[in-house]
MDTraj code that builds the backbone (N, CA, C; nanometers):
import mdtraj as md
import numpy as np

residues = "MET ASN PRO GLY ASP ALA GLN LEU ARG ALA GLN SER GLU LEU GLN SER GLY GLU SER LEU TYR TRP THR GLY THR ALA ASP PRO ARG ARG VAL ALA LEU SER ALA LEU PRO ALA SER ILE PHE GLY ILE PRO PHE ALA GLY PHE ALA LEU PHE TRP ILE THR GLN ALA TYR HIS ALA THR SER ALA MET SER LYS SER SER ASN SER PRO SER SER SER LEU ALA SER ALA SER SER SER ARG HIS SER GLY PRO SER SER GLU GLY ALA ILE PRO PHE THR PRO SER PRO THR SER ALA SER".split()
xyz = np.array([
    [13.2202, 14.9041, 17.9925],
    [13.1882, 15.0253, 17.9208],
    [13.2892, 15.0412, 17.8087],
    [13.2411, 15.0592, 17.6871],
    [13.3325, 15.0790, 17.5756],
    [13.3754, 15.2295, 17.5676],
    [13.4815, 15.2569, 17.4921],
    [13.5296, 15.3950, 17.4858],
    [13.4335, 15.4954, 17.4362],
    [13.3427, 15.4526, 17.3438],
    [13.2416, 15.5489, 17.2883],
    [13.1417, 15.5895, 17.3955],
    [13.0971, 15.4912, 17.4772],
    [13.0061, 15.5222, 17.5868],
    [13.0724, 15.6078, 17.6938],
    [13.1999, 15.5867, 17.7183],
    [13.2750, 15.6665, 17.8178],
    [13.2821, 15.8114, 17.7693],
    [13.3088, 15.8272, 17.6403],
    [13.3165, 15.9673, 17.5851],
    [13.1837, 16.0382, 17.5961],
    [13.0713, 15.9655, 17.5628],
    [12.9391, 16.0295, 17.5712],
    [12.9064, 16.0667, 17.7162],
    [12.9393, 15.9777, 17.8084],
    [12.9091, 16.0043, 17.9503],
    [12.9898, 16.1215, 17.9995],
    [13.1194, 16.1315, 17.9601],
    [13.2041, 16.2424, 18.0024],
    [13.1517, 16.3741, 17.9429],
    [13.1087, 16.3712, 17.8156],
    [13.0574, 16.4903, 17.7502],
    [12.9321, 16.5438, 17.8215],
    [12.8509, 16.4499, 17.8732],
    [12.7275, 16.4916, 17.9415],
    [12.7604, 16.5594, 18.0750],
    [12.8716, 16.5324, 18.1320],
    [12.9136, 16.5923, 18.2609],
    [12.9797, 16.7273, 18.2467],
    [13.0166, 16.7637, 18.1273],
    [13.0886, 16.8926, 18.1073],
    [12.9932, 17.0104, 18.1203],
    [13.0459, 17.1174, 18.1705],
    [12.9654, 17.2410, 18.1815],
    [12.9982, 17.3284, 18.0583],
    [12.9247, 17.4347, 18.0437],
    [12.9475, 17.5228, 17.9315],
    [13.0891, 17.5820, 17.9374],
    [13.1553, 17.5846, 17.8219],
    [13.2925, 17.6377, 17.8194],
    [13.4012, 17.5302, 17.8368],
    [13.3620, 17.4174, 17.8810],
    [13.4586, 17.3054, 17.8997],
    [13.4540, 17.2164, 17.7772],
    [13.5705, 17.1563, 17.7466],
    [13.5756, 17.0651, 17.6345],
    [13.6590, 16.9430, 17.6718],
    [13.6357, 16.8332, 17.6032],
    [13.7026, 16.7102, 17.6314],
    [13.8151, 16.6912, 17.5255],
    [13.9388, 16.6750, 17.5704],
    [14.0501, 16.6632, 17.4808],
    [14.0912, 16.5187, 17.4512],
    [14.0731, 16.4327, 17.5486],
    [14.1204, 16.2958, 17.5279],
    [14.0396, 16.1978, 17.6110],
    [14.0075, 16.0824, 17.5545],
    [13.9463, 15.9706, 17.6276],
    [14.0181, 15.8451, 17.5915],
    [14.0344, 15.7589, 17.6847],
    [14.1046, 15.6306, 17.6598],
    [14.1617, 15.5795, 17.7889],
    [14.2509, 15.4792, 17.7725],
    [14.3165, 15.4161, 17.8881],
    [14.4669, 15.4312, 17.8696],
    [14.5366, 15.4210, 17.9791],
    [14.6823, 15.4275, 17.9782],
    [14.7415, 15.2986, 17.9205],
    [14.8541, 15.3105, 17.8568],
    [14.9224, 15.1930, 17.8067],
    [14.9995, 15.1223, 17.9163],
    [14.9597, 14.9982, 17.9495],
    [15.0209, 14.9291, 18.0626],
    [15.1689, 14.8977, 18.0469],
    [15.2145, 14.8804, 17.9218],
    [15.3583, 14.8563, 17.8969],
    [15.4389, 14.9777, 17.9300],
    [15.3888, 15.0938, 17.9052],
    [15.4592, 15.2151, 17.9311],
    [15.4711, 15.2385, 18.0821],
    [15.3645, 15.2119, 18.1542],
    [15.3663, 15.2251, 18.3031],
    [15.4629, 15.1213, 18.3630],
    [15.4598, 14.9974, 18.3120],
    [15.5497, 14.8967, 18.3617],
    [15.6958, 14.9317, 18.3404],
    [15.7294, 14.9832, 18.2246],
    [15.8660, 15.0221, 18.2010],
    [15.9127, 15.1408, 18.2849],
    [15.8210, 15.2285, 18.3169],
    [15.8630, 15.3434, 18.4029],
    [15.8801, 15.2976, 18.5467],
    [15.8202, 15.1881, 18.5866],
    [15.8385, 15.1331, 18.7268],
    [15.9523, 15.0419, 18.7396],
    [16.0163, 15.0027, 18.6285],
    [16.1277, 14.9075, 18.6324],
    [16.2452, 14.9485, 18.7165],
    [16.2935, 15.0716, 18.7114],
    [16.4086, 15.1064, 18.7956],
    [16.3810, 15.0933, 18.9449],
    [16.2634, 15.1269, 18.9874],
    [16.2299, 15.1123, 19.1289],
    [16.2241, 14.9660, 19.1679],
    [16.1730, 14.8825, 19.0787],
    [16.1716, 14.7374, 19.1077],
    [16.3073, 14.6772, 19.1137],
    [16.3959, 14.7170, 19.0232],
    [16.5332, 14.6660, 19.0227],
    [16.6022, 14.7035, 19.1540],
    [16.5800, 14.8223, 19.2042],
    [16.6384, 14.8629, 19.3334],
    [16.5697, 14.7943, 19.4482],
    [16.4402, 14.7800, 19.4401],
    [16.3614, 14.7326, 19.5547],
    [16.3779, 14.5837, 19.5842],
    [16.3962, 14.5022, 19.4844],
    [16.4088, 14.3563, 19.5110],
    [16.5327, 14.3250, 19.5973],
    [16.6535, 14.3669, 19.5617],
    [16.7681, 14.3388, 19.6503],
    [16.7559, 14.4081, 19.7852],
    [16.6992, 14.5269, 19.7857],
    [16.6800, 14.5943, 19.9155],
    [16.5906, 14.5192, 20.0060],
    [16.4798, 14.4651, 19.9561],
    [16.3874, 14.3865, 20.0360],
    [16.4533, 14.2556, 20.0819],
    [16.5376, 14.1961, 19.9945],
    [16.6074, 14.0726, 20.0344],
    [16.7029, 14.1013, 20.1485],
    [16.7787, 14.2146, 20.1422],
    [16.8678, 14.2476, 20.2504],
    [16.7946, 14.2771, 20.3802],
    [16.6825, 14.3447, 20.3688],
    [16.6033, 14.3772, 20.4913],
    [16.5544, 14.2497, 20.5576],
    [16.5066, 14.1535, 20.4788],
    [16.4622, 14.0286, 20.5355],
    [16.5789, 13.9504, 20.6007],
    [16.6936, 13.9529, 20.5362],
    [16.8129, 13.8872, 20.5929],
    [16.8498, 13.9505, 20.7241],
    [16.8491, 14.0862, 20.7301],
    [16.8862, 14.1585, 20.8516],
    [16.7861, 14.1279, 20.9638],
    [16.6604, 14.1242, 20.9366],
    [16.5595, 14.0976, 21.0365],
    [16.5736, 13.9564, 21.0940],
    [16.5948, 13.8563, 21.0068],
    [16.6063, 13.7195, 21.0534],
    [16.7325, 13.7021, 21.1356],
    [16.8403, 13.7669, 21.0993],
    [16.9611, 13.7547, 21.1767],
    [16.9465, 13.8193, 21.3122],
    [16.8796, 13.9322, 21.3183],
    [16.8559, 13.9995, 21.4466],
    [16.7628, 13.9143, 21.5342],
    [16.6635, 13.8516, 21.4765],
    [16.5752, 13.7653, 21.5489],
    [16.6510, 13.6478, 21.6120],
    [16.7342, 13.5818, 21.5295],
    [16.8070, 13.4666, 21.5787],
    [16.9077, 13.5064, 21.6857],
    [16.9693, 13.6214, 21.6706],
    [17.0678, 13.6649, 21.7699],
    [17.0008, 13.6964, 21.9025],
    [16.8881, 13.7612, 21.8998],
    [16.8199, 13.7945, 22.0234],
    [16.7521, 13.6720, 22.0873],
    [16.7047, 13.5797, 22.0076],
    [16.6463, 13.4622, 22.0703],
    [16.7558, 13.3710, 22.1306],
    [16.8753, 13.3719, 22.0710],
    [16.9858, 13.2939, 22.1322],
    [17.0289, 13.3620, 22.2622],
    [17.0306, 13.4917, 22.2665],
    [17.0675, 13.5591, 22.3903],
    [16.9657, 13.5330, 22.5043],
    [16.8384, 13.5360, 22.4684],
    [16.7384, 13.5154, 22.5705],
    [16.7388, 13.3717, 22.6205],
    [16.7714, 13.2752, 22.5349],
    [16.7798, 13.1353, 22.5786],
    [16.8964, 13.1177, 22.6745],
    [17.0094, 13.1798, 22.6424],
    [17.1274, 13.1644, 22.7309],
    [17.1076, 13.2354, 22.8629],
    [17.0354, 13.3441, 22.8688],
    [17.0162, 13.4138, 22.9952],
    [16.9120, 13.3472, 23.0822],
    [16.8213, 13.2689, 23.0242],
    [16.7204, 13.1958, 23.1021],
    [16.7745, 13.0620, 23.1500],
    [16.8859, 13.0164, 23.1052],
    [16.9426, 12.8895, 23.1493],
    [17.0065, 12.9009, 23.2848],
    [16.9735, 12.8116, 23.3807],
    [17.0302, 12.8221, 23.5170],
    [17.1788, 12.7836, 23.5177],
    [17.2302, 12.7133, 23.4198],
    [17.3692, 12.6734, 23.4200],
    [17.4577, 12.7722, 23.3476],
    [17.4021, 12.8796, 23.3040],
    [17.4812, 12.9774, 23.2283],
    [17.5741, 13.0517, 23.3239],
    [17.6972, 13.0581, 23.2896],
    [17.7953, 13.1301, 23.3762],
    [17.7732, 13.2798, 23.3666],
    [17.7325, 13.3261, 23.2518],
    [17.7056, 13.4709, 23.2341],
    [17.5886, 13.5138, 23.3224],
    [17.4865, 13.4340, 23.3244],
    [17.3703, 13.4695, 23.4000],
    [17.3963, 13.4652, 23.5544],
    [17.4768, 13.3656, 23.5950],
    [17.5027, 13.3543, 23.7395],
    [17.5981, 13.4676, 23.7831],
    [17.7010, 13.5016, 23.6967],
    [17.7877, 13.6099, 23.7340],
    [17.7138, 13.7412, 23.7371],
    [17.6244, 13.7595, 23.6418],
    [17.5488, 13.8845, 23.6377],
    [17.4596, 13.8988, 23.7531],
    [17.3933, 13.7894, 23.7966],
    [17.2975, 13.7997, 23.9119],
    [17.3710, 13.8180, 24.0426],
    [17.4917, 13.7609, 24.0552],
    [17.5610, 13.7834, 24.1803],
    [17.6260, 13.9192, 24.1881],
    [17.6613, 13.9721, 24.0725],
    [17.7230, 14.1051, 24.0720],
    [17.6219, 14.2143, 24.1016],
    [17.4970, 14.1976, 24.0568],
    [17.3949, 14.2988, 24.0722],
    [17.2969, 14.2766, 24.1854],
    [17.3294, 14.1799, 24.2699],
    [17.2330, 14.1496, 24.3774],
    [17.2502, 14.2389, 24.4963],
    [17.3492, 14.3225, 24.4981],
    [17.3645, 14.4152, 24.6091],
    [17.4904, 14.3857, 24.6852],
    [17.5151, 14.4558, 24.7979],
    [17.6372, 14.4333, 24.8737],
    [17.6354, 14.2962, 24.9383],
    [17.7553, 14.2380, 24.9450],
    [17.7702, 14.1060, 24.9997],
    [17.8840, 14.1094, 25.0985],
    [17.8743, 14.0349, 25.2105],
    [17.9807, 14.0297, 25.3076],
    [18.0796, 13.9180, 25.2768],
    [18.0490, 13.8358, 25.1822],
    [18.1366, 13.7252, 25.1484],
    [18.2696, 13.7768, 25.0871],
    [18.3815, 13.7417, 25.1557],
    [18.5115, 13.7820, 25.1075],
    [18.5461, 13.9268, 25.1375],
    [18.4662, 13.9929, 25.2195],
    [18.4957, 14.1351, 25.2469],
    [18.5905, 14.1435, 25.3643],
    [18.6696, 14.2487, 25.3636],
    [18.7627, 14.2741, 25.4764],
    [18.6916, 14.3705, 25.5707],
    [18.6849, 14.3315, 25.6953],
    [18.6103, 14.4199, 25.7925],
    [18.6863, 14.5517, 25.8116],
    [18.6117, 14.6572, 25.8276],
    [18.6703, 14.7904, 25.8479],
    [18.6801, 14.8164, 25.9978],
    [18.7994, 14.8501, 26.0449],
    [18.8182, 14.8876, 26.1841],
    [18.8804, 15.0280, 26.1836],
    [18.8221, 15.1233, 26.2475],
    [18.8793, 15.2570, 26.2496],
    [19.0066, 15.2591, 26.3301],
    [19.1051, 15.3374, 26.2830],
    [19.2294, 15.3488, 26.3565],
    [19.2107, 15.4392, 26.4769],
    [19.2767, 15.4060, 26.5848],
    [19.2617, 15.4883, 26.7097],
    [19.3223, 15.6279, 26.6864],
    [19.2538, 15.7271, 26.7325],
    [19.3066, 15.8641, 26.7227],
    [19.3529, 15.9081, 26.8617],
    [19.4554, 15.9765, 26.8570],
    [19.5100, 16.0264, 26.9868],
    [19.4608, 16.1696, 27.0084],
    [19.4166, 16.1997, 27.1242],
    [19.3716, 16.3313, 27.1562],
    [19.4875, 16.4036, 27.2213],
    [19.5264, 16.5161, 27.1703],
    [19.6373, 16.5922, 27.2255],
    [19.5928, 16.7165, 27.2951],
])
top = md.Topology()
chain = top.add_chain()
for i, resn in enumerate(residues, 1):
    res = top.add_residue(resn, chain, resSeq=i)
    for name in ("N", "CA", "C"):
        top.add_atom(name, md.element.get_by_symbol(name[0]), res)
traj = md.Trajectory(xyz[None], top)
């Protein structure tokens, strides 16, 4: 649709008392220049966010691999510590005799 047709179509939609002040399209260079500051901030910010996410992924995947390994000393120490009470190495408790007076 050319600008003349757009203006005629818009004029036909107007009600009494309304008038058309401007028809046309926005200047794309002006819009691009107004978005430039956000782009300049957004590109490094997105790069840092991707770096942070990949580092967190690698750190958590390394932790899960080491905890699933049966030869891991951390996993074996953790499982023995949290498995509940154990009598291994415990000193038996013997109550002291009380004297009745």
